[in-house]
BALOBA-1460 file (C-alpha; in Angstrom, 3 decimals):
// residues 314
<rec num="1" residu="m" x="-4.386" y="5.599" z="-23.666"/>
<rec num="2" residu="q" x="-1.771" y="3.894" z="-25.793"/>
<rec num="3" residu="y" x="-2.768" y="2.691" z="-29.269"/>
<rec num="4" residu="n" x="-1.094" y="-0.017" z="-31.334"/>
<rec num="5" residu="k" x="-1.533" y="-1.463" z="-34.794"/>
<rec num="6" residu="l" x="-2.551" y="-5.120" z="-34.834"/>
<rec num="7" residu="g" x="0.379" y="-6.752" z="-36.582"/>
<rec num="8" residu="k" x="0.503" y="-5.990" z="-40.287"/>
<rec num="9" residu="t" x="-3.109" y="-4.844" z="-40.444"/>
<rec num="10" residu="e" x="-4.011" y="-1.187" z="-40.616"/>
<rec num="11" residu="i" x="-6.269" y="-1.567" z="-37.576"/>
<rec num="12" residu="e" x="-5.227" y="0.619" z="-34.648"/>
<rec num="13" residu="v" x="-6.532" y="-0.434" z="-31.249"/>
<rec num="14" residu="s" x="-6.352" y="0.810" z="-27.685"/>
<rec num="15" residu="r" x="-4.049" y="-1.221" z="-25.480"/>
<rec num="16" residu="l" x="-7.081" y="-2.001" z="-23.319"/>
<rec num="17" residu="c" x="-9.863" y="-3.938" z="-25.053"/>
<rec num="18" residu="m" x="-13.277" y="-4.236" z="-23.397"/>
<rec num="19" residu="g" x="-14.620" y="-7.778" z="-23.426"/>
<rec num="20" residu="i" x="-18.417" y="-7.693" z="-23.721"/>
<rec num="21" residu="l" x="-19.016" y="-11.261" z="-22.465"/>
<rec num="22" residu="t" x="-19.072" y="-10.263" z="-18.788"/>
<rec num="23" residu="i" x="-21.921" y="-7.751" z="-19.116"/>
<rec num="24" residu="g" x="-23.925" y="-9.932" z="-21.494"/>
<rec num="25" residu="p" x="-26.557" y="-12.670" z="-21.116"/>
<rec num="26" residu="l" x="-24.071" y="-15.461" z="-20.352"/>
<rec num="27" residu="q" x="-22.717" y="-13.664" z="-17.294"/>
<rec num="28" residu="k" x="-23.936" y="-10.419" z="-15.646"/>
<rec num="29" residu="n" x="-26.883" y="-9.999" z="-18.050"/>
<rec num="30" residu="l" x="-27.093" y="-6.237" z="-17.671"/>
<rec num="31" residu="s" x="-29.842" y="-4.307" z="-19.413"/>
<rec num="32" residu="l" x="-28.868" y="-1.822" z="-22.100"/>
<rec num="33" residu="a" x="-29.636" y="1.009" z="-19.691"/>
<rec num="34" residu="e" x="-27.409" y="-0.575" z="-17.023"/>
<rec num="35" residu="s" x="-24.578" y="-1.213" z="-19.469"/>
<rec num="36" residu="r" x="-24.549" y="2.193" z="-21.159"/>
<rec num="37" residu="p" x="-22.666" y="4.084" z="-18.394"/>
<rec num="38" residu="i" x="-20.018" y="1.350" z="-18.389"/>
<rec num="39" residu="i" x="-19.581" y="1.540" z="-22.152"/>
<rec num="40" residu="q" x="-19.584" y="5.334" z="-22.015"/>
<rec num="41" residu="a" x="-16.883" y="5.311" z="-19.313"/>
<rec num="42" residu="a" x="-14.769" y="2.966" z="-21.437"/>
<rec num="43" residu="i" x="-15.032" y="5.185" z="-24.498"/>
<rec num="44" residu="d" x="-14.440" y="8.356" z="-22.483"/>
<rec num="45" residu="s" x="-11.268" y="6.715" z="-21.125"/>
<rec num="46" residu="g" x="-9.921" y="6.165" z="-24.628"/>
<rec num="47" residu="i" x="-10.944" y="2.547" z="-25.236"/>
<rec num="48" residu="n" x="-11.766" y="2.022" z="-28.916"/>
<rec num="49" residu="f" x="-11.576" y="-1.790" z="-29.029"/>
<rec num="50" residu="f" x="-14.463" y="-4.124" z="-28.110"/>
<rec num="51" residu="d" x="-14.596" y="-7.919" z="-28.282"/>
<rec num="52" residu="t" x="-17.629" y="-10.203" z="-28.481"/>
<rec num="53" residu="a" x="-18.771" y="-13.441" z="-30.165"/>
<rec num="54" residu="d" x="-21.794" y="-14.951" z="-31.841"/>
<rec num="55" residu="l" x="-22.118" y="-17.323" z="-28.876"/>
<rec num="56" residu="y" x="-22.486" y="-14.457" z="-26.389"/>
<rec num="57" residu="n" x="-25.757" y="-13.101" z="-27.869"/>
<rec num="58" residu="s" x="-24.480" y="-9.615" z="-27.073"/>
<rec num="59" residu="y" x="-24.604" y="-7.631" z="-30.296"/>
<rec num="60" residu="q" x="-27.131" y="-5.258" z="-28.751"/>
<rec num="61" residu="y" x="-24.313" y="-3.950" z="-26.530"/>
<rec num="62" residu="i" x="-22.024" y="-3.545" z="-29.535"/>
<rec num="63" residu="k" x="-24.745" y="-1.576" z="-31.306"/>
<rec num="64" residu="q" x="-24.800" y="0.692" z="-28.274"/>
<rec num="65" residu="v" x="-21.013" y="1.057" z="-28.490"/>
<rec num="66" residu="l" x="-21.341" y="2.132" z="-32.118"/>
<rec num="67" residu="e" x="-24.079" y="4.633" z="-31.300"/>
<rec num="68" residu="i" x="-21.604" y="6.372" z="-29.007"/>
<rec num="69" residu="k" x="-18.451" y="5.766" z="-31.066"/>
<rec num="70" residu="p" x="-19.211" y="4.855" z="-34.700"/>
<rec num="71" residu="d" x="-15.555" y="4.148" z="-35.541"/>
<rec num="72" residu="a" x="-14.946" y="1.722" z="-32.653"/>
<rec num="73" residu="v" x="-12.979" y="-1.411" z="-33.543"/>
<rec num="74" residu="i" x="-15.178" y="-4.498" z="-33.213"/>
<rec num="75" residu="c" x="-13.954" y="-8.089" z="-33.001"/>
<rec num="76" residu="t" x="-16.373" y="-11.000" z="-33.104"/>
<rec num="77" residu="k" x="-16.075" y="-14.773" z="-33.449"/>
<rec num="78" residu="s" x="-18.019" y="-17.886" z="-34.377"/>
<rec num="79" residu="y" x="-17.522" y="-21.659" z="-34.425"/>
<rec num="80" residu="d" x="-18.700" y="-22.106" z="-38.014"/>
<rec num="81" residu="y" x="-16.941" y="-24.562" z="-40.335"/>
<rec num="82" residu="s" x="-19.082" y="-24.171" z="-43.471"/>
<rec num="83" residu="a" x="-19.572" y="-21.235" z="-45.824"/>
<rec num="84" residu="e" x="-23.310" y="-21.327" z="-45.235"/>
<rec num="85" residu="g" x="-22.899" y="-21.314" z="-41.461"/>
<rec num="86" residu="v" x="-20.356" y="-18.509" z="-41.300"/>
<rec num="87" residu="k" x="-22.390" y="-16.417" z="-43.755"/>
<rec num="88" residu="k" x="-25.363" y="-16.702" z="-41.413"/>
<rec num="89" residu="s" x="-23.255" y="-15.720" z="-38.391"/>
<rec num="90" residu="l" x="-21.595" y="-12.803" z="-40.172"/>
<rec num="91" residu="d" x="-24.945" y="-11.569" z="-41.499"/>
<rec num="92" residu="r" x="-26.322" y="-11.704" z="-37.959"/>
<rec num="93" residu="a" x="-23.387" y="-9.650" z="-36.647"/>
<rec num="94" residu="l" x="-23.908" y="-7.006" z="-39.329"/>
<rec num="95" residu="k" x="-27.666" y="-6.846" z="-38.860"/>
<rec num="96" residu="e" x="-27.662" y="-6.739" z="-35.057"/>
<rec num="97" residu="t" x="-24.837" y="-4.215" z="-34.748"/>
<rec num="98" residu="g" x="-26.321" y="-2.009" z="-37.480"/>
<rec num="99" residu="r" x="-23.029" y="-1.775" z="-39.312"/>
<rec num="100" residu="d" x="-21.991" y="-2.843" z="-42.825"/>
<rec num="101" residu="y" x="-18.584" y="-4.224" z="-41.804"/>
<rec num="102" residu="i" x="-16.829" y="-5.997" z="-38.927"/>
<rec num="103" residu="d" x="-13.246" y="-5.029" z="-38.177"/>
<rec num="104" residu="i" x="-11.979" y="-8.447" z="-37.064"/>
<rec num="105" residu="y" x="-13.809" y="-11.724" z="-37.614"/>
<rec num="106" residu="m" x="-12.379" y="-14.796" z="-35.920"/>
<rec num="107" residu="l" x="-12.989" y="-18.490" z="-35.738"/>
<rec num="108" residu="h" x="-13.669" y="-19.226" z="-32.087"/>
<rec num="109" residu="e" x="-11.459" y="-21.515" z="-29.948"/>
<rec num="110" residu="q" x="-9.285" y="-23.012" z="-32.656"/>
<rec num="111" residu="e" x="-6.963" y="-25.859" z="-31.631"/>
<rec num="112" residu="s" x="-4.400" y="-26.486" z="-34.385"/>
<rec num="113" residu="r" x="-3.786" y="-26.620" z="-38.111"/>
<rec num="114" residu="h" x="-6.213" y="-29.542" z="-38.180"/>
<rec num="115" residu="t" x="-9.092" y="-27.342" z="-37.053"/>
<rec num="116" residu="f" x="-7.973" y="-24.567" z="-39.437"/>
<rec num="117" residu="e" x="-8.143" y="-27.051" z="-42.290"/>
<rec num="118" residu="g" x="-11.420" y="-28.495" z="-41.037"/>
<rec num="119" residu="h" x="-12.900" y="-24.981" z="-41.071"/>
<rec num="120" residu="w" x="-11.357" y="-24.001" z="-44.399"/>
<rec num="121" residu="e" x="-14.661" y="-23.594" z="-46.188"/>
<rec num="122" residu="a" x="-15.662" y="-20.951" z="-43.629"/>
<rec num="123" residu="i" x="-12.227" y="-19.324" z="-43.869"/>
<rec num="124" residu="e" x="-12.472" y="-19.083" z="-47.660"/>
<rec num="125" residu="y" x="-15.839" y="-17.360" z="-47.340"/>
<rec num="126" residu="l" x="-14.461" y="-14.875" z="-44.808"/>
<rec num="127" residu="l" x="-11.491" y="-14.119" z="-47.047"/>
<rec num="128" residu="k" x="-13.923" y="-13.329" z="-49.883"/>
<rec num="129" residu="m" x="-15.770" y="-11.001" z="-47.521"/>
<rec num="130" residu="k" x="-12.473" y="-9.359" z="-46.682"/>
<rec num="131" residu="q" x="-11.863" y="-8.664" z="-50.368"/>
<rec num="132" residu="k" x="-15.283" y="-6.987" z="-50.474"/>
<rec num="133" residu="g" x="-14.546" y="-4.910" z="-47.370"/>
<rec num="134" residu="v" x="-17.172" y="-6.640" z="-45.224"/>
<rec num="135" residu="i" x="-14.460" y="-7.652" z="-42.762"/>
<rec num="136" residu="r" x="-11.123" y="-5.895" z="-42.362"/>
<rec num="137" residu="a" x="-9.059" y="-8.754" z="-40.906"/>
<rec num="138" residu="f" x="-9.362" y="-12.470" z="-40.200"/>
<rec num="139" residu="g" x="-8.099" y="-14.239" z="-37.110"/>
<rec num="140" residu="i" x="-8.501" y="-16.966" z="-34.505"/>
<rec num="141" residu="s" x="-9.066" y="-17.159" z="-30.778"/>
<rec num="142" residu="t" x="-7.542" y="-20.042" z="-28.857"/>
<rec num="143" residu="h" x="-6.747" y="-21.615" z="-25.488"/>
<rec num="144" residu="r" x="-4.002" y="-23.755" z="-27.041"/>
<rec num="145" residu="i" x="-0.304" y="-23.142" z="-27.659"/>
<rec num="146" residu="e" x="-0.431" y="-25.435" z="-30.679"/>
<rec num="147" residu="a" x="-2.894" y="-23.155" z="-32.463"/>
<rec num="148" residu="v" x="-0.675" y="-20.101" z="-31.930"/>
<rec num="149" residu="r" x="2.318" y="-21.995" z="-33.280"/>
<rec num="150" residu="d" x="0.454" y="-23.432" z="-36.270"/>
<rec num="151" residu="a" x="-1.042" y="-20.043" z="-37.177"/>
<rec num="152" residu="l" x="2.441" y="-18.929" z="-38.246"/>
<rec num="153" residu="d" x="2.150" y="-21.230" z="-41.262"/>
<rec num="154" residu="f" x="-1.059" y="-19.532" z="-42.460"/>
<rec num="155" residu="d" x="-0.726" y="-16.045" z="-43.925"/>
<rec num="156" residu="e" x="-4.516" y="-15.838" z="-43.947"/>
<rec num="157" residu="i" x="-4.525" y="-15.642" z="-40.137"/>
<rec num="158" residu="e" x="-3.690" y="-12.017" z="-39.390"/>
<rec num="159" residu="v" x="-4.738" y="-11.690" z="-35.739"/>
<rec num="160" residu="i" x="-4.433" y="-14.159" z="-32.853"/>
<rec num="161" residu="f" x="-6.362" y="-13.921" z="-29.574"/>
<rec num="162" residu="p" x="-4.748" y="-16.366" z="-27.092"/>
<rec num="163" residu="i" x="-5.281" y="-16.946" z="-23.384"/>
<rec num="164" residu="i" x="-2.365" y="-15.905" z="-21.168"/>
<rec num="165" residu="n" x="-2.057" y="-14.987" z="-17.497"/>
<rec num="166" residu="v" x="0.379" y="-15.186" z="-14.600"/>
<rec num="167" residu="t" x="-0.502" y="-18.760" z="-13.554"/>
<rec num="168" residu="g" x="-1.335" y="-20.129" z="-16.999"/>
<rec num="169" residu="i" x="-4.848" y="-21.135" z="-15.904"/>
<rec num="170" residu="g" x="-6.971" y="-22.031" z="-18.933"/>
<rec num="171" residu="i" x="-4.058" y="-22.958" z="-21.223"/>
<rec num="172" residu="e" x="-5.048" y="-26.427" z="-22.381"/>
<rec num="173" residu="d" x="-1.835" y="-27.944" z="-23.732"/>
<rec num="174" residu="g" x="1.198" y="-26.612" z="-21.898"/>
<rec num="175" residu="s" x="2.747" y="-24.011" z="-19.655"/>
<rec num="176" residu="r" x="2.574" y="-20.255" z="-19.413"/>
<rec num="177" residu="e" x="6.188" y="-20.087" z="-20.575"/>
<rec num="178" residu="e" x="5.427" y="-22.124" z="-23.687"/>
<rec num="179" residu="m" x="2.520" y="-19.836" z="-24.533"/>
<rec num="180" residu="e" x="4.756" y="-16.790" z="-24.005"/>
<rec num="181" residu="k" x="7.250" y="-18.181" z="-26.527"/>
<rec num="182" residu="a" x="4.522" y="-18.983" z="-29.056"/>
<rec num="183" residu="i" x="3.158" y="-15.435" z="-28.733"/>
<rec num="184" residu="e" x="6.656" y="-13.985" z="-29.122"/>
<rec num="185" residu="n" x="7.159" y="-15.937" z="-32.345"/>
<rec num="186" residu="a" x="3.746" y="-14.882" z="-33.647"/>
<rec num="187" residu="k" x="4.614" y="-11.254" z="-32.994"/>
<rec num="188" residu="k" x="7.938" y="-11.635" z="-34.817"/>
<rec num="189" residu="a" x="6.056" y="-13.142" z="-37.755"/>
<rec num="190" residu="g" x="3.903" y="-10.001" z="-38.020"/>
<rec num="191" residu="k" x="0.710" y="-11.349" z="-36.499"/>
<rec num="192" residu="g" x="-1.472" y="-9.039" z="-34.454"/>
<rec num="193" residu="v" x="-1.766" y="-10.467" z="-30.945"/>
<rec num="194" residu="f" x="-4.109" y="-9.481" z="-28.138"/>
<rec num="195" residu="a" x="-4.598" y="-11.434" z="-24.937"/>
<rec num="196" residu="m" x="-7.641" y="-12.866" z="-23.177"/>
<rec num="197" residu="k" x="-8.256" y="-13.874" z="-19.541"/>
<rec num="198" residu="p" x="-5.445" y="-11.856" z="-17.863"/>
<rec num="199" residu="l" x="-7.293" y="-12.378" z="-14.567"/>
<rec num="200" residu="g" x="-8.022" y="-16.031" z="-15.323"/>
<rec num="201" residu="g" x="-11.724" y="-15.480" z="-15.918"/>
<rec num="202" residu="g" x="-11.939" y="-13.831" z="-12.488"/>
<rec num="203" residu="n" x="-10.292" y="-16.781" z="-10.747"/>
<rec num="204" residu="l" x="-7.109" y="-14.838" z="-10.014"/>
<rec num="205" residu="l" x="-8.727" y="-11.776" z="-8.435"/>
<rec num="206" residu="r" x="-7.066" y="-12.552" z="-5.105"/>
<rec num="207" residu="q" x="-3.714" y="-11.893" z="-6.788"/>
<rec num="208" residu="k" x="-4.754" y="-9.182" z="-9.203"/>
<rec num="209" residu="q" x="-1.648" y="-7.044" z="-8.645"/>
<rec num="210" residu="a" x="0.536" y="-9.942" z="-9.761"/>
<rec num="211" residu="c" x="-1.802" y="-10.439" z="-12.736"/>
<rec num="212" residu="f" x="-1.454" y="-6.819" z="-13.842"/>
<rec num="213" residu="d" x="2.311" y="-6.753" z="-13.283"/>
<rec num="214" residu="y" x="2.684" y="-9.878" z="-15.389"/>
<rec num="215" residu="i" x="0.407" y="-9.018" z="-18.303"/>
<rec num="216" residu="l" x="1.657" y="-5.437" z="-18.570"/>
<rec num="217" residu="g" x="5.200" y="-6.777" z="-18.703"/>
<rec num="218" residu="l" x="4.492" y="-8.733" z="-21.894"/>
<rec num="219" residu="k" x="5.694" y="-6.401" z="-24.644"/>
<rec num="220" residu="t" x="4.595" y="-8.846" z="-27.341"/>
<rec num="221" residu="l" x="0.908" y="-7.952" z="-26.879"/>
<rec num="222" residu="d" x="-0.789" y="-5.277" z="-28.990"/>
<rec num="223" residu="a" x="-3.770" y="-5.196" z="-26.625"/>
<rec num="224" residu="i" x="-5.239" y="-6.911" z="-23.577"/>
<rec num="225" residu="a" x="-8.929" y="-7.769" z="-23.215"/>
<rec num="226" residu="f" x="-10.567" y="-7.335" z="-19.811"/>
<rec num="227" residu="g" x="-14.158" y="-8.019" z="-18.906"/>
<rec num="228" residu="m" x="-15.474" y="-4.970" z="-17.021"/>
<rec num="229" residu="q" x="-18.832" y="-5.028" z="-15.244"/>
<rec num="230" residu="s" x="-18.964" y="-1.564" z="-13.676"/>
<rec num="231" residu="v" x="-17.776" y="1.990" z="-14.168"/>
<rec num="232" residu="d" x="-15.423" y="1.446" z="-11.224"/>
<rec num="233" residu="e" x="-13.849" y="-1.556" z="-12.939"/>
<rec num="234" residu="v" x="-13.358" y="0.497" z="-16.106"/>
<rec num="235" residu="h" x="-11.617" y="3.274" z="-14.176"/>
<rec num="236" residu="y" x="-9.526" y="0.738" z="-12.261"/>
<rec num="237" residu="d" x="-8.362" y="-1.178" z="-15.347"/>
<rec num="238" residu="v" x="-7.682" y="1.991" z="-17.325"/>
<rec num="239" residu="a" x="-5.544" y="3.365" z="-14.490"/>
<rec num="240" residu="k" x="-3.607" y="0.089" z="-14.312"/>
<rec num="241" residu="i" x="-3.064" y="-0.039" z="-18.073"/>
<rec num="242" residu="n" x="-1.901" y="3.592" z="-18.083"/>
<rec num="243" residu="g" x="0.413" y="3.097" z="-15.098"/>
<rec num="244" residu="k" x="-1.521" y="5.461" z="-12.844"/>
<rec num="245" residu="k" x="-1.885" y="5.205" z="-9.086"/>
<rec num="246" residu="i" x="-5.226" y="3.792" z="-7.941"/>
<rec num="247" residu="d" x="-7.280" y="6.007" z="-5.646"/>
<rec num="248" residu="l" x="-7.796" y="4.256" z="-2.289"/>
<rec num="249" residu="e" x="-11.578" y="4.674" z="-2.414"/>
<rec num="250" residu="l" x="-11.693" y="3.165" z="-5.891"/>
<rec num="251" residu="e" x="-9.500" y="0.301" z="-4.732"/>
<rec num="252" residu="e" x="-11.897" y="-0.431" z="-1.879"/>
<rec num="253" residu="r" x="-15.025" y="-0.225" z="-4.035"/>
<rec num="254" residu="v" x="-13.586" y="-2.646" z="-6.581"/>
<rec num="255" residu="k" x="-12.440" y="-4.968" z="-3.808"/>
<rec num="256" residu="r" x="-15.897" y="-4.965" z="-2.200"/>
<rec num="257" residu="a" x="-17.790" y="-5.539" z="-5.435"/>
<rec num="258" residu="q" x="-19.837" y="-8.717" z="-5.098"/>
<rec num="259" residu="k" x="-18.585" y="-11.662" z="-7.159"/>
<rec num="260" residu="r" x="-19.949" y="-15.146" z="-7.673"/>
<rec num="261" residu="v" x="-18.901" y="-18.381" z="-9.324"/>
<rec num="262" residu="h" x="-20.526" y="-18.892" z="-12.726"/>
<rec num="263" residu="v" x="-20.695" y="-22.186" z="-14.662"/>
<rec num="264" residu="s" x="-21.030" y="-21.736" z="-18.421"/>
<rec num="265" residu="d" x="-23.420" y="-23.713" z="-20.599"/>
<rec num="266" residu="w" x="-20.714" y="-25.866" z="-22.147"/>
<rec num="267" residu="c" x="-20.000" y="-27.713" z="-18.848"/>
<rec num="268" residu="e" x="-19.489" y="-31.425" z="-19.617"/>
<rec num="269" residu="g" x="-20.321" y="-32.654" z="-16.109"/>
<rec num="270" residu="c" x="-16.970" y="-34.403" z="-15.628"/>
<rec num="271" residu="g" x="-17.053" y="-33.819" z="-11.857"/>
<rec num="272" residu="e" x="-13.477" y="-32.567" z="-11.411"/>
<rec num="273" residu="c" x="-14.724" y="-29.362" z="-9.779"/>
<rec num="274" residu="e" x="-16.879" y="-31.292" z="-7.311"/>
<rec num="275" residu="r" x="-14.022" y="-33.636" z="-6.392"/>
<rec num="276" residu="h" x="-11.684" y="-30.735" z="-5.618"/>
<rec num="277" residu="c" x="-14.015" y="-28.348" z="-3.749"/>
<rec num="278" residu="g" x="-13.273" y="-28.664" z="-0.054"/>
<rec num="279" residu="q" x="-16.440" y="-26.745" z="0.830"/>
<rec num="280" residu="g" x="-18.805" y="-29.057" z="-1.029"/>
<rec num="281" residu="a" x="-20.047" y="-25.948" z="-2.817"/>
<rec num="282" residu="i" x="-20.297" y="-27.319" z="-6.335"/>
<rec num="283" residu="k" x="-22.133" y="-30.465" z="-7.419"/>
<rec num="284" residu="v" x="-22.827" y="-32.185" z="-10.717"/>
<rec num="285" residu="i" x="-26.602" y="-32.389" z="-11.035"/>
<rec num="286" residu="n" x="-28.289" y="-33.744" z="-14.165"/>
<rec num="287" residu="g" x="-24.981" y="-33.759" z="-16.007"/>
<rec num="288" residu="k" x="-23.991" y="-30.146" z="-15.237"/>
<rec num="289" residu="a" x="-22.032" y="-28.519" z="-12.428"/>
<rec num="290" residu="q" x="-24.161" y="-26.344" z="-10.162"/>
<rec num="291" residu="v" x="-22.926" y="-23.963" z="-7.464"/>
<rec num="292" residu="i" x="-24.337" y="-24.145" z="-3.935"/>
<rec num="293" residu="y" x="-23.927" y="-20.478" z="-3.106"/>
<rec num="294" residu="a" x="-24.646" y="-20.901" z="0.622"/>
<rec num="295" residu="k" x="-21.403" y="-22.873" z="0.890"/>
<rec num="296" residu="c" x="-19.319" y="-21.102" z="-1.775"/>
<rec num="297" residu="l" x="-16.295" y="-19.032" z="-0.666"/>
<rec num="298" residu="t" x="-15.800" y="-17.582" z="-4.199"/>
<rec num="299" residu="c" x="-12.174" y="-18.720" z="-4.082"/>
<rec num="300" residu="g" x="-12.269" y="-19.932" z="-7.695"/>
<rec num="301" residu="y" x="-10.144" y="-22.997" z="-6.899"/>
<rec num="302" residu="c" x="-12.667" y="-25.254" z="-8.645"/>
<rec num="303" residu="a" x="-11.934" y="-23.505" z="-11.932"/>
<rec num="304" residu="a" x="-8.335" y="-24.671" z="-11.888"/>
<rec num="305" residu="w" x="-9.586" y="-28.248" z="-12.278"/>
<rec num="306" residu="c" x="-12.084" y="-27.582" z="-15.073"/>
<rec num="307" residu="p" x="-10.708" y="-29.132" z="-18.299"/>
<rec num="308" residu="v" x="-12.930" y="-26.967" z="-20.525"/>
<rec num="309" residu="f" x="-12.523" y="-23.693" z="-18.554"/>
<rec num="310" residu="c" x="-16.256" y="-23.188" z="-18.086"/>
<rec num="311" residu="i" x="-16.075" y="-22.001" z="-14.449"/>
<rec num="312" residu="k" x="-15.428" y="-18.309" z="-13.833"/>
<rec num="313" residu="v" x="-15.788" y="-15.756" z="-11.079"/>
<rec num="314" residu="i" x="-17.943" y="-12.839" z="-12.204"/>
């Protein structure tokens, strides 16, 4: 496993980051017993970097990570804009993980300098916690090119976690190429950069080879976060990251693994998915999109039309 420092921080991370969202309550909802072999396989494969968020309600899995590997690098995020709110979220992360520090604390889904400034009270609190050693680095996650660009004007933002993939699905304000350039400039400015959604939230699984070829070709990334729901997926992603040939049996098992379309809680009920599903497999009911699994082909095409990227294949 290759390890890189995140920008100018002293935090060294594996090139492959395990995203905890996919095994947690919002998606696969695995028990701790079911998740432990997956986490163990990740650690045994050299992964030392794990990403989660306050929203995911998944700190119990992170605590399990730390039981196996106490020095694992943990990144978490919250939407807080006030000092009181972010203190509560940070305290929860510390309490539920059983640790007295968090390696990287981010503000979740930032949009631009306007949201940085609107959340400045929370940022000031986190910077004080950094001085005390309670967090090691501060950063942002984002689906927007503008936020990556604007982060260059803020020395306080040390790590950036943007969405990027071969088709650009999920980028809210421009093209894949524009995001690539913003990431390149962030890297030149000394920011730590690791990528989210390289498989488009599962929507690009039908072209996963192209996804891996693309994301592994981006030399501006310190790490890449993948959601992994099985030991097989861990072994598959690790082999890809390390440039190893995939065993044919492993390839078949991963290919056959059952997937389904998942609609996240933040669906706004706009109806774009329903209008563009040729199978009639997704309907807006009581203000939220709901999947009719008997009709669903798990193609993920509906996700391409979701303006808030709440539809994923898991």
